[in-house]
N, CA, C, O and the ligand as a Tripos MOL2 file, in Angstrom:
@<TRIPOS>MOLECULE
protein
  233   231    59     0     0
PROTEIN
NO_CHARGES

@<TRIPOS>ATOM
      1 N          68.4720   49.4480   80.2490 N.3       1 MET1
      2 CA         68.4270   48.4390   79.1930 C.3       1 MET1
      3 C          67.8360   49.0450   77.9260 C.2       1 MET1
      4 O          66.8760   49.8150   77.9650 O.2       1 MET1
      5 N          68.4400   48.6740   76.8080 N.am      2 LYS2
      6 CA         67.9560   49.1410   75.5120 C.3       2 LYS2
      7 C          67.5330   47.9490   74.6750 C.2       2 LYS2
      8 O          68.0820   46.8530   74.7810 O.2       2 LYS2
      9 N          66.5460   48.2000   73.8460 N.am      3 PHE3
     10 CA         66.0830   47.1730   72.9220 C.3       3 PHE3
     11 C          66.5340   47.5780   71.5330 C.2       3 PHE3
     12 O          66.2200   48.6750   71.0730 O.2       3 PHE3
     13 N          67.2610   46.7110   70.8670 N.am      4 THR4
     14 CA         67.7700   47.0510   69.5430 C.3       4 THR4
     15 C          67.3450   46.0130   68.5120 C.2       4 THR4
     16 O          67.1270   44.8380   68.8060 O.2       4 THR4
     17 N          67.2430   46.5130   67.2990 N.am      5 LEU5
     18 CA         66.9010   45.6280   66.1910 C.3       5 LEU5
     19 C          67.6000   46.1300   64.9380 C.2       5 LEU5
     20 O          67.5570   47.3190   64.6200 O.2       5 LEU5
     21 N          68.2390   45.2140   64.2360 N.am      6 SER6
     22 CA         68.8120   45.5340   62.9330 C.3       6 SER6
     23 C          67.8580   45.0140   61.8810 C.2       6 SER6
     24 O          67.5780   43.8170   61.8170 O.2       6 SER6
     25 N          67.3590   45.9250   61.0540 N.am      7 CYS7
     26 CA         66.4030   45.5120   60.0290 C.3       7 CYS7
     27 C          67.0180   44.4710   59.1010 C.2       7 CYS7
     28 O          66.3160   43.6000   58.5880 O.2       7 CYS7
     29 N          68.3310   44.5610   58.8860 N.am      8 GLY8
     30 CA         69.0060   43.6230   57.9930 C.3       8 GLY8
     31 C          68.8450   42.1690   58.4030 C.2       8 GLY8
     32 O          69.0050   41.2730   57.5750 O.2       8 GLY8
     33 N          68.5290   41.9190   59.6770 N.am      9 ASP9
     34 CA         68.3100   40.5360   60.1120 C.3       9 ASP9
     35 C          67.0690   39.9510   59.4560 C.2       9 ASP9
     36 O          66.9940   38.7490   59.2020 O.2       9 ASP9
     37 N          66.0900   40.8210   59.1850 N.am     10 ALA10
     38 CA         64.8570   40.3540   58.5640 C.3      10 ALA10
     39 C          64.8210   40.6870   57.0700 C.2      10 ALA10
     40 O          64.2460   39.9540   56.2660 O.2      10 ALA10
     41 N          65.4520   41.8130   56.7220 N.am     11 MET11
     42 CA         65.4690   42.2750   55.3350 C.3      11 MET11
     43 C          66.9190   42.3990   54.8920 C.2      11 MET11
     44 O          67.5240   43.4580   55.0560 O.2      11 MET11
     45 N          67.4800   41.3440   54.3380 N.am     12 PRO12
     46 CA         68.8950   41.3860   53.9600 C.3      12 PRO12
     47 C          69.2130   42.6070   53.0850 C.2      12 PRO12
     48 O          68.4890   42.9310   52.1440 O.2      12 PRO12
     49 N          70.3130   43.2650   53.4310 N.am     13 GLY13
     50 CA         70.7300   44.4180   52.6420 C.3      13 GLY13
     51 C          70.3040   45.7440   53.2300 C.2      13 GLY13
     52 O          70.8080   46.7910   52.8250 O.2      13 GLY13
     53 N          69.3640   45.7160   54.1980 N.am     14 CYS14
     54 CA         68.9160   46.9610   54.8020 C.3      14 CYS14
     55 C          69.8300   47.2880   55.9830 C.2      14 CYS14
     56 O          70.1140   46.4260   56.8150 O.2      14 CYS14
     57 N          70.2860   48.5390   56.0480 N.am     15 SER15
     58 CA         71.2220   48.9100   57.1080 C.3      15 SER15
     59 C          70.5470   49.6440   58.2610 C.2      15 SER15
     60 O          71.2220   50.1130   59.1780 O.2      15 SER15
     61 N          69.2110   49.7480   58.2220 N.am     16 ALA16
     62 CA         68.5120   50.4650   59.2870 C.3      16 ALA16
     63 C          68.6680   49.7280   60.6110 C.2      16 ALA16
     64 O          68.6430   48.4980   60.6660 O.2      16 ALA16
     65 N          68.8300   50.5160   61.6870 N.am     17 ARG17
     66 CA         68.9790   49.9180   63.0030 C.3      17 ARG17
     67 C          68.1790   50.7710   63.9840 C.2      17 ARG17
     68 O          68.1820   51.9990   63.9060 O.2      17 ARG17
     69 N          67.5020   50.1060   64.8980 N.am     18 PHE18
     70 CA         66.6620   50.8240   65.8530 C.3      18 PHE18
     71 C          67.1200   50.5210   67.2610 C.2      18 PHE18
     72 O          67.4920   49.3920   67.5810 O.2      18 PHE18
     73 N          67.0890   51.5460   68.1020 N.am     19 GLU19
     74 CA         67.4960   51.3620   69.4930 C.3      19 GLU19
     75 C          66.6020   52.2370   70.3590 C.2      19 GLU19
     76 O          66.6410   53.4640   70.2710 O.2      19 GLU19
     77 N          65.7960   51.5910   71.2000 N.am     20 GLU20
     78 CA         64.8200   52.3220   72.0090 C.3      20 GLU20
     79 C          64.7620   51.7450   73.4160 C.2      20 GLU20
     80 O          65.3400   50.6980   73.7050 O.2      20 GLU20
     81 N          64.0440   52.4620   74.2880 N.am     21 ASP21
     82 CA         63.9330   52.0380   75.6820 C.3      21 ASP21
     83 C          62.8920   50.9480   75.9070 C.2      21 ASP21
     84 O          62.8800   50.3020   76.9550 O.2      21 ASP21
     85 N          62.0260   50.7470   74.9340 N.am     22 SER22
     86 CA         61.0180   49.7120   75.1140 C.3      22 SER22
     87 C          60.8380   48.9040   73.8400 C.2      22 SER22
     88 O          61.0550   49.3830   72.7270 O.2      22 SER22
     89 N          60.4370   47.6720   74.0500 N.am     23 ARG23
     90 CA         60.2010   46.7610   72.9360 C.3      23 ARG23
     91 C          59.0660   47.2760   72.0410 C.2      23 ARG23
     92 O          59.1230   47.1690   70.8160 O.2      23 ARG23
     93 N          58.0400   47.8350   72.6830 N.am     24 GLU24
     94 CA         56.9010   48.3340   71.9280 C.3      24 GLU24
     95 C          57.3160   49.4650   70.9910 C.2      24 GLU24
     96 O          56.8490   49.5550   69.8560 O.2      24 GLU24
     97 N          58.1970   50.3210   71.4890 N.am     25 ARG25
     98 CA         58.6500   51.4670   70.6960 C.3      25 ARG25
     99 C          59.4580   50.9860   69.4770 C.2      25 ARG25
    100 O          59.3190   51.5280   68.3810 O.2      25 ARG25
    101 N          60.2830   49.9860   69.6780 N.am     26 VAL26
    102 CA         61.0430   49.4300   68.5490 C.3      26 VAL26
    103 C          60.0810   48.8990   67.4950 C.2      26 VAL26
    104 O          60.2560   49.1470   66.3020 O.2      26 VAL26
    105 N          59.0650   48.1670   67.9440 N.am     27 LEU27
    106 CA         58.1150   47.5870   66.9910 C.3      27 LEU27
    107 C          57.3340   48.6780   66.2620 C.2      27 LEU27
    108 O          57.0210   48.5380   65.0800 O.2      27 LEU27
    109 N          57.0160   49.7730   66.9750 N.am     28 ASP28
    110 CA         56.3440   50.9020   66.3260 C.3      28 ASP28
    111 C          57.2030   51.4470   65.1980 C.2      28 ASP28
    112 O          56.7280   51.6450   64.0790 O.2      28 ASP28
    113 N          58.4770   51.6880   65.5040 N.am     29 LEU29
    114 CA         59.3840   52.2570   64.5070 C.3      29 LEU29
    115 C          59.5840   51.3120   63.3380 C.2      29 LEU29
    116 O          59.6380   51.7350   62.1830 O.2      29 LEU29
    117 N          59.6940   50.0260   63.6490 N.am     30 VAL30
    118 CA         59.9050   49.0430   62.5900 C.3      30 VAL30
    119 C          58.6940   48.9770   61.6650 C.2      30 VAL30
    120 O          58.8450   48.8580   60.4490 O.2      30 VAL30
    121 N          57.4970   49.0540   62.2380 N.am     31 SER31
    122 CA         56.3280   48.9560   61.3610 C.3      31 SER31
    123 C          56.2470   50.1600   60.4300 C.2      31 SER31
    124 O          55.8560   50.0190   59.2720 O.2      31 SER31
    125 N          56.6140   51.3460   60.9240 N.am     32 VAL32
    126 CA         56.6500   52.5360   60.0640 C.3      32 VAL32
    127 C          57.7430   52.3740   59.0010 C.2      32 VAL32
    128 O          57.5290   52.6540   57.8210 O.2      32 VAL32
    129 N          58.9110   51.9180   59.4440 N.am     33 HIS33
    130 CA         60.0350   51.7250   58.5290 C.3      33 HIS33
    131 C          59.6940   50.7020   57.4460 C.2      33 HIS33
    132 O          60.0210   50.9040   56.2760 O.2      33 HIS33
    133 N          59.0420   49.6130   57.8260 N.am     34 ALA34
    134 CA         58.6940   48.5710   56.8560 C.3      34 ALA34
    135 C          57.7790   49.1330   55.7720 C.2      34 ALA34
    136 O          57.8940   48.7830   54.5980 O.2      34 ALA34
    137 N          56.8700   50.0110   56.1890 N.am     35 GLN35
    138 CA         55.9520   50.5950   55.2200 C.3      35 GLN35
    139 C          56.6610   51.6010   54.3300 C.2      35 GLN35
    140 O          56.4740   51.5980   53.1130 O.2      35 GLN35
    141 N          57.4850   52.4750   54.9380 N.am     36 GLU36
    142 CA         58.1250   53.5450   54.1660 C.3      36 GLU36
    143 C          59.2940   53.0460   53.3280 C.2      36 GLU36
    144 O          59.4690   53.4700   52.1860 O.2      36 GLU36
    145 N          60.0980   52.1420   53.8980 N.am     37 ALA37
    146 CA         61.3250   51.7290   53.2190 C.3      37 ALA37
    147 C          61.1600   50.4640   52.4040 C.2      37 ALA37
    148 O          61.8820   50.2470   51.4310 O.2      37 ALA37
    149 N          60.2070   49.6250   52.7980 N.am     38 HIS38
    150 CA         60.0970   48.3370   52.1270 C.3      38 HIS38
    151 C          58.7600   48.1250   51.4500 C.2      38 HIS38
    152 O          58.5080   47.0550   50.8960 O.2      38 HIS38
    153 N          57.8970   49.1330   51.4870 N.am     39 GLY39
    154 CA         56.6270   49.0210   50.7810 C.3      39 GLY39
    155 C          55.6810   47.9930   51.3540 C.2      39 GLY39
    156 O          54.7820   47.5160   50.6610 O.2      39 GLY39
    157 N          55.8780   47.6410   52.6360 N.am     40 VAL40
    158 CA         54.9680   46.6980   53.2830 C.3      40 VAL40
    159 C          53.7380   47.4820   53.7310 C.2      40 VAL40
    160 O          53.8090   48.2720   54.6720 O.2      40 VAL40
    161 N          52.6250   47.2670   53.0640 N.am     41 THR41
    162 CA         51.4500   48.0860   53.3530 C.3      41 THR41
    163 C          50.6450   47.5530   54.5270 C.2      41 THR41
    164 O          49.9150   48.3020   55.1760 O.2      41 THR41
    165 N          50.7760   46.2710   54.7970 N.am     42 ASP42
    166 CA         49.9780   45.6790   55.8670 C.3      42 ASP42
    167 C          50.8810   44.8930   56.8110 C.2      42 ASP42
    168 O          51.2150   43.7360   56.5550 O.2      42 ASP42
    169 N          51.2700   45.5420   57.9080 N.am     43 VAL43
    170 CA         52.1310   44.8750   58.8840 C.3      43 VAL43
    171 C          51.2380   44.1040   59.8390 C.2      43 VAL43
    172 O          50.5270   44.6990   60.6480 O.2      43 VAL43
    173 N          51.2710   42.8000   59.7490 N.am     44 THR44
    174 CA         50.3870   41.9650   60.5600 C.3      44 THR44
    175 C          51.0120   41.6550   61.9220 C.2      44 THR44
    176 O          52.2280   41.7480   62.0900 O.2      44 THR44
    177 N          50.1710   41.2870   62.8880 N.am     45 PRO45
    178 CA         50.7120   40.8870   64.2000 C.3      45 PRO45
    179 C          51.7040   39.7340   64.0640 C.2      45 PRO45
    180 O          52.6750   39.6580   64.8160 O.2      45 PRO45
    181 N          51.4600   38.8350   63.1060 N.am     46 GLU46
    182 CA         52.3810   37.7150   62.9040 C.3      46 GLU46
    183 C          53.7530   38.2190   62.4700 C.2      46 GLU46
    184 O          54.7840   37.7190   62.9200 O.2      46 GLU46
    185 N          53.7480   39.2260   61.5820 N.am     47 MET47
    186 CA         55.0250   39.7990   61.1400 C.3      47 MET47
    187 C          55.7450   40.4390   62.3090 C.2      47 MET47
    188 O          56.9570   40.2870   62.4650 O.2      47 MET47
    189 N          54.9820   41.1640   63.1390 N.am     48 LEU48
    190 CA         55.6100   41.8270   64.2850 C.3      48 LEU48
    191 C          56.1830   40.8000   65.2570 C.2      48 LEU48
    192 O          57.2290   41.0310   65.8650 O.2      48 LEU48
    193 N          55.5010   39.6720   65.4010 N.am     49 ASP49
    194 CA         56.0300   38.6050   66.2560 C.3      49 ASP49
    195 C          57.3560   38.1000   65.7180 C.2      49 ASP49
    196 O          58.3110   37.9020   66.4690 O.2      49 ASP49
    197 N          57.4050   37.8910   64.3930 N.am     50 ALA50
    198 CA         58.6270   37.3840   63.7670 C.3      50 ALA50
    199 C          59.7490   38.4110   63.8960 C.2      50 ALA50
    200 O          60.8930   38.0650   64.1890 O.2      50 ALA50
    201 N          59.4060   39.6710   63.6730 N.am     51 ILE51
    202 CA         60.4030   40.7380   63.7920 C.3      51 ILE51
    203 C          60.8640   40.8530   65.2400 C.2      51 ILE51
    204 O          62.0520   41.0110   65.5210 O.2      51 ILE51
    205 N          59.8960   40.7690   66.1520 N.am     52 GLY52
    206 CA         60.1990   40.9150   67.5670 C.3      52 GLY52
    207 C          61.1830   39.8620   68.0680 C.2      52 GLY52
    208 O          61.9190   40.0970   69.0270 O.2      52 GLY52
    209 N          61.1910   38.7050   67.4160 N.am     53 ALA53
    210 CA         62.1000   37.6440   67.8050 C.3      53 ALA53
    211 C          63.5570   38.0360   67.5690 C.2      53 ALA53
    212 O          64.4710   37.4400   68.1380 O.2      53 ALA53
    213 N          63.7630   39.0540   66.7160 N.am     54 ASN54
    214 CA         65.1180   39.5090   66.4040 C.3      54 ASN54
    215 C          65.5710   40.6620   67.2970 C.2      54 ASN54
    216 O          66.7120   41.1140   67.2020 O.2      54 ASN54
    217 N          64.6790   41.1340   68.1600 N.am     55 ILE55
    218 CA         65.0540   42.2370   69.0520 C.3      55 ILE55
    219 C          66.0440   41.7390   70.1080 C.2      55 ILE55
    220 O          65.8470   40.7000   70.7380 O.2      55 ILE55
    221 N          67.0990   42.5080   70.2730 N.am     56 VAL56
    222 CA         68.1490   42.1450   71.2130 C.3      56 VAL56
    223 C          68.2000   43.2170   72.2990 C.2      56 VAL56
    224 O          68.0850   44.4060   72.0020 O.2      56 VAL56
    225 N          68.3710   42.8010   73.5570 N.am     57 THR57
    226 CA         68.5110   43.7740   74.6310 C.3      57 THR57
    227 C          69.9840   43.9780   74.9390 C.2      57 THR57
    228 O          70.7760   43.0360   74.9590 O.2      57 THR57
    229 N          70.3320   45.2550   75.1820 N.am     58 ILE58
    230 CA         71.7250   45.5480   75.5170 C.3      58 ILE58
    231 C          71.7830   46.3840   76.7780 C.2      58 ILE58
    232 O          72.8700   46.7390   77.2330 O.2      58 ILE58
    233 ZN         64.7470   48.0440   56.5630 Zn       59 ZN59
@<TRIPOS>BOND
     1     1     2 1
     2     2     3 1
     3     3     4 2
     4     3     5 am
     5     5     6 1
     6     6     7 1
     7     7     8 2
     8     7     9 am
     9     9    10 1
    10    10    11 1
    11    11    12 2
    12    11    13 am
    13    13    14 1
    14    14    15 1
    15    15    16 2
    16    15    17 am
    17    17    18 1
    18    18    19 1
    19    19    20 2
    20    19    21 am
    21    21    22 1
    22    22    23 1
    23    23    24 2
    24    23    25 am
    25    25    26 1
    26    26    27 1
    27    27    28 2
    28    27    29 am
    29    29    30 1
    30    30    31 1
    31    31    32 2
    32    31    33 am
    33    33    34 1
    34    34    35 1
    35    35    36 2
    36    35    37 am
    37    37    38 1
    38    38    39 1
    39    39    40 2
    40    39    41 am
    41    41    42 1
    42    42    43 1
    43    43    44 2
    44    43    45 am
    45    45    46 1
    46    46    47 1
    47    47    48 2
    48    47    49 am
    49    49    50 1
    50    50    51 1
    51    51    52 2
    52    51    53 am
    53    53    54 1
    54    54    55 1
    55    55    56 2
    56    55    57 am
    57    57    58 1
    58    58    59 1
    59    59    60 2
    60    59    61 am
    61    61    62 1
    62    62    63 1
    63    63    64 2
    64    63    65 am
    65    65    66 1
    66    66    67 1
    67    67    68 2
    68    67    69 am
    69    69    70 1
    70    70    71 1
    71    71    72 2
    72    71    73 am
    73    73    74 1
    74    74    75 1
    75    75    76 2
    76    75    77 am
    77    77    78 1
    78    78    79 1
    79    79    80 2
    80    79    81 am
    81    81    82 1
    82    82    83 1
    83    83    84 2
    84    83    85 am
    85    85    86 1
    86    86    87 1
    87    87    88 2
    88    87    89 am
    89    89    90 1
    90    90    91 1
    91    91    92 2
    92    91    93 am
    93    93    94 1
    94    94    95 1
    95    95    96 2
    96    95    97 am
    97    97    98 1
    98    98    99 1
    99    99   100 2
   100    99   101 am
   101   101   102 1
   102   102   103 1
   103   103   104 2
   104   103   105 am
   105   105   106 1
   106   106   107 1
   107   107   108 2
   108   107   109 am
   109   109   110 1
   110   110   111 1
   111   111   112 2
   112   111   113 am
   113   113   114 1
   114   114   115 1
   115   115   116 2
   116   115   117 am
   117   117   118 1
   118   118   119 1
   119   119   120 2
   120   119   121 am
   121   121   122 1
   122   122   123 1
   123   123   124 2
   124   123   125 am
   125   125   126 1
   126   126   127 1
   127   127   128 2
   128   127   129 am
   129   129   130 1
   130   130   131 1
   131   131   132 2
   132   131   133 am
   133   133   134 1
   134   134   135 1
   135   135   136 2
   136   135   137 am
   137   137   138 1
   138   138   139 1
   139   139   140 2
   140   139   141 am
   141   141   142 1
   142   142   143 1
   143   143   144 2
   144   143   145 am
   145   145   146 1
   146   146   147 1
   147   147   148 2
   148   147   149 am
   149   149   150 1
   150   150   151 1
   151   151   152 2
   152   151   153 am
   153   153   154 1
   154   154   155 1
   155   155   156 2
   156   155   157 am
   157   157   158 1
   158   158   159 1
   159   159   160 2
   160   159   161 am
   161   161   162 1
   162   162   163 1
   163   163   164 2
   164   163   165 am
   165   165   166 1
   166   166   167 1
   167   167   168 2
   168   167   169 am
   169   169   170 1
   170   170   171 1
   171   171   172 2
   172   171   173 am
   173   173   174 1
   174   174   175 1
   175   175   176 2
   176   175   177 am
   177   177   178 1
   178   178   179 1
   179   179   180 2
   180   179   181 am
   181   181   182 1
   182   182   183 1
   183   183   184 2
   184   183   185 am
   185   185   186 1
   186   186   187 1
   187   187   188 2
   188   187   189 am
   189   189   190 1
   190   190   191 1
   191   191   192 2
   192   191   193 am
   193   193   194 1
   194   194   195 1
   195   195   196 2
   196   195   197 am
   197   197   198 1
   198   198   199 1
   199   199   200 2
   200   199   201 am
   201   201   202 1
   202   202   203 1
   203   203   204 2
   204   203   205 am
   205   205   206 1
   206   206   207 1
   207   207   208 2
   208   207   209 am
   209   209   210 1
   210   210   211 1
   211   211   212 2
   212   211   213 am
   213   213   214 1
   214   214   215 1
   215   215   216 2
   216   215   217 am
   217   217   218 1
   218   218   219 1
   219   219   220 2
   220   219   221 am
   221   221   222 1
   222   222   223 1
   223   223   224 2
   224   223   225 am
   225   225   226 1
   226   226   227 1
   227   227   228 2
   228   227   229 am
   229   229   230 1
   230   230   231 1
   231   231   232 2
@<TRIPOS>SUBSTRUCTURE
     1 MET1         2 RESIDUE 1 A MET
     2 LYS2         6 RESIDUE 1 A LYS
     3 PHE3        10 RESIDUE 1 A PHE
     4 THR4        14 RESIDUE 1 A THR
     5 LEU5        18 RESIDUE 1 A LEU
     6 SER6        22 RESIDUE 1 A SER
     7 CYS7        26 RESIDUE 1 A CYS
     8 GLY8        30 RESIDUE 1 A GLY
     9 ASP9        34 RESIDUE 1 A ASP
    10 ALA10       38 RESIDUE 1 A ALA
    11 MET11       42 RESIDUE 1 A MET
    12 PRO12       46 RESIDUE 1 A PRO
    13 GLY13       50 RESIDUE 1 A GLY
    14 CYS14       54 RESIDUE 1 A CYS
    15 SER15       58 RESIDUE 1 A SER
    16 ALA16       62 RESIDUE 1 A ALA
    17 ARG17       66 RESIDUE 1 A ARG
    18 PHE18       70 RESIDUE 1 A PHE
    19 GLU19       74 RESIDUE 1 A GLU
    20 GLU20       78 RESIDUE 1 A GLU
    21 ASP21       82 RESIDUE 1 A ASP
    22 SER22       86 RESIDUE 1 A SER
    23 ARG23       90 RESIDUE 1 A ARG
    24 GLU24       94 RESIDUE 1 A GLU
    25 ARG25       98 RESIDUE 1 A ARG
    26 VAL26      102 RESIDUE 1 A VAL
    27 LEU27      106 RESIDUE 1 A LEU
    28 ASP28      110 RESIDUE 1 A ASP
    29 LEU29      114 RESIDUE 1 A LEU
    30 VAL30      118 RESIDUE 1 A VAL
    31 SER31      122 RESIDUE 1 A SER
    32 VAL32      126 RESIDUE 1 A VAL
    33 HIS33      130 RESIDUE 1 A HIS
    34 ALA34      134 RESIDUE 1 A ALA
    35 GLN35      138 RESIDUE 1 A GLN
    36 GLU36      142 RESIDUE 1 A GLU
    37 ALA37      146 RESIDUE 1 A ALA
    38 HIS38      150 RESIDUE 1 A HIS
    39 GLY39      154 RESIDUE 1 A GLY
    40 VAL40      158 RESIDUE 1 A VAL
    41 THR41      162 RESIDUE 1 A THR
    42 ASP42      166 RESIDUE 1 A ASP
    43 VAL43      170 RESIDUE 1 A VAL
    44 THR44      174 RESIDUE 1 A THR
    45 PRO45      178 RESIDUE 1 A PRO
    46 GLU46      182 RESIDUE 1 A GLU
    47 MET47      186 RESIDUE 1 A MET
    48 LEU48      190 RESIDUE 1 A LEU
    49 ASP49      194 RESIDUE 1 A ASP
    50 ALA50      198 RESIDUE 1 A ALA
    51 ILE51      202 RESIDUE 1 A ILE
    52 GLY52      206 RESIDUE 1 A GLY
    53 ALA53      210 RESIDUE 1 A ALA
    54 ASN54      214 RESIDUE 1 A ASN
    55 ILE55      218 RESIDUE 1 A ILE
    56 VAL56      222 RESIDUE 1 A VAL
    57 THR57      226 RESIDUE 1 A THR
    58 ILE58      230 RESIDUE 1 A ILE
    59 ZN59       233 GROUP 0 **** ****
């Protein structure tokens, strides 16, 4: 099973997509991506919860 997330679901216009073996790993990558690509300096647990809701398993 893979956990995938399309950043565009949360950030319209962003084409970044993540696919990892664990949900935690996806969230790690997304938090780094949010900081580097979107200038989000403080990724809160609430944000990660909201982002995590968009993670799809395949
Ligand atoms: Zn993005």
